[in-house]
Phi, psi and omega in degrees: 000327183301314182298317181290326175298317179296319176298320179298315180296321178300310182293323178296316177297319178299315182293322180299312180290322177299319179294323180294314179292320177294327176298319177299320179288317181303313181283321182295333178301332181252316187261001179091175185241033180291163177300328180296320178293313181296322179298321178296315181296307183296318181300313181289324176301318179295322177296316179297319178296319179299316177298320179296318178300316181295312181293322180299318178298318181292314180296322181296322179291327180283325184217074185281069180232149176300326181300317181296316182295316184287334173293316177299316181297320180298316179293322176297316180295317180299314182290329174299315179297329182280336189311306185294332181284324176288322182287337186309305180300322179295317181292323178295321176296319179295321179298319177296317179295326180295320178295323180273355182056046175273098190298319183299314180293320179299313182295317180297319180294319180300313179295318182298317181292320178297322179296329179304331183278352184298316183291305184296319183290322176298316179297319179292327177296337181285344191289315184299309178297327177296315180296321177300315180299322181287329183280332186280107173246357177222110186300338179289346179243020182295323178296318179297318181295315181294321178297320179295317180298312183290330176294314180294319179297318180292323176298318175299320179297323177300313179295320180293344177285323187264325184302310181295317185293316187265338187240294194286315182297313179293335186261320183240352177095169184291315183300313180288336174297313175303315183297314183296311180293321179297316180294319180299313179294325179295318178294325175298317180294316181295320178296321177296320177297315181295327186277320189247353174248271176194155176304328180298318179296322179295315184291340176296332184247011183293344177292339186298306179296328177296316180297318178297319180296319180295315179299318180297318180293316181293333182264358184299140175087356179284132177285145177296317179241150178238049182293151178300129176079009181292128180241351182198143169214149179199163175242136174247185177293343186242332192214156159271124187249132182226134176243129180235155171245133180213118177054038179088354179262143174257128187241137173257122177235149181235143172054249185290346175079013183274348178241148174260116187267333173211157182214148183214138171213133185293343187248001180212155176242352183261112187248002177065028181236201183282340190300310183290340181290340177294341186277345192265352185305319183301341189272009167280346172274150182289143171055049179261146179231156181305325183289352177283343182270120185247329185212143184222145173241138178237114177262110190101056185296325186053229182266010166095021180300310182296326179294318179294322178294322177298322177297320181295322185273320189249000184077196185274064174286163178287127179233128171255120179253123181254121182220128182290322189259104182296333180295325179295322178296319176300318178296321178298320179292328184274324189240345190238018176065030182274072180227049186272122182292338182267003181261126173253119183264132177243114180271124180144185183296132185293319180295313182298315182289327175294317180298327180278348184294138178275359189257161168246147190237149173281328178227130167241116181257129179245112182223042185266115179227139161243090194314138000267019189254142160282135176306125185305326183287357174251025179232008192256164178303320180295320179295316182290335173292321175297317179301312182300323181289344179252015173258147171294171183301330177243040178274171183218139171261135172231129181232135178272125184236134175275147178211173173232154182305128176084358181227103184247027183298318181292318177299313182296319180295316179293317180297320177299316181293314179298325181295344175281349182245322185251141185284335183227137180228136177230141187230138172221147175260134178278119186298142177076010182226178173256025184255139174232139178252130174251124177253130178231125183254147185287333175248159177300134180223164182236150176296332179297328176301319182296314181294322178295319178295322179299315179297315183293316182289326179297334180273356183262113183292347181275350181278134181297133181302334179299320180295317180295318179296317180293318178295322179297319178295319178299312182298321183285345186235026175298147173245146183272103171066193181204164178271125179290130184216213186291139172272123179280135178230169176300331180283326183213107176221087187283052184297312183299319180299313181296313183294317178303313181295320178299313184295313181298314179298319180300314181292314183295332180270013177078022184292343180299336178297333179297329185276346186273000000 
């Protein structure tokens, strides 16, 4: 019995962590993957586990039998498997509310889904103290037994950390991840009942896997979200990916769906967003022409909107696109016209791959977001030094920064940090959005250079109108300077803290009306 108990504890620990990570994805697909969401998930999971540890110890003392433990385990496994199917309607309602920005429904749905995990996680939390009680037949070795149980459980948790993230979620999805882990643990529980209680006890609960299978079959094919115009959804190792069509435009949305990460229309290239603004940076230098731009890097390629626009303006220049999520690139090739022969795609971390690049670029565009955060390691003095080392002598960095009305802390922090590496910084706000573009040039430049280039290029019929439109928007929306503040470093870059505070203040002050 000891060996099977240890195996049981291992699988229980693995399932608990797998459920926690899958819970983050299940909820994050609708509510986003911010630290606030993760803190809520992890915090409540820990509370449920604490309750389970306490109850498990009491139940084990009252009824220290394998039958009692494996019955609890069976119910825990069964309810884990059911979670995504019960949560589905709630999450679909929440997704609709998120699009309409109905705060009350969003909050209620978030709480409701988190409560769903209370029963299965509490039941799984009961297993370790129960197993300790069953293993201890000599009180002089109780410490050894409990240490062994928690070591094996933690080892299972280690495996449960990687399997969902690297294997099951990207290949079979979040819902089936719950189902697979729940069924596996359920079979362990049923086998334990049959082995250490009686076959009769096992057959009393044999309906559980049958019920899960029926629910899975009846729910097969249901989309997580039913957004207007949705034509595709998928899960990768990093994101929930959604493609929508609206008024002839194809939109790429990730996770909570509040941001448009790429956009495509067969008849236009000007989308009034941040993508085309990446093209205008070189014109802060005097007497610049489109043919002077030879190579470009895009960190945060997504589905390739900025790359296609660069092709329209600059022809088939060499473009290196850095994208962490390879699934998004596949979506770009299928839905967003990402079939550029001059584009080399690099899958992986943008900072690491840029540092390894043998090239220097005339434009480096940074548009890497895991909403609502810029990855902190792409906001630091050390990162911008890497960028500067990969720019030509008259190259330019352009970075897309999110902000909220009246709060420019993130913009000021990034501009201050960039200013320690680059001699000139220019800032513009994109009208009607929460996006700000920061341009940093490797040599000293003046805004007057930009206006002179705009006048000269506007008179040239060979210049693509997209460039003139983007430059005109930049010129009309320049901002004067920035407030000097903290320099972000690899050692200290409080990006999440700043963004969390910005987002919470924005919502509490009624800022969601700005988005409607």
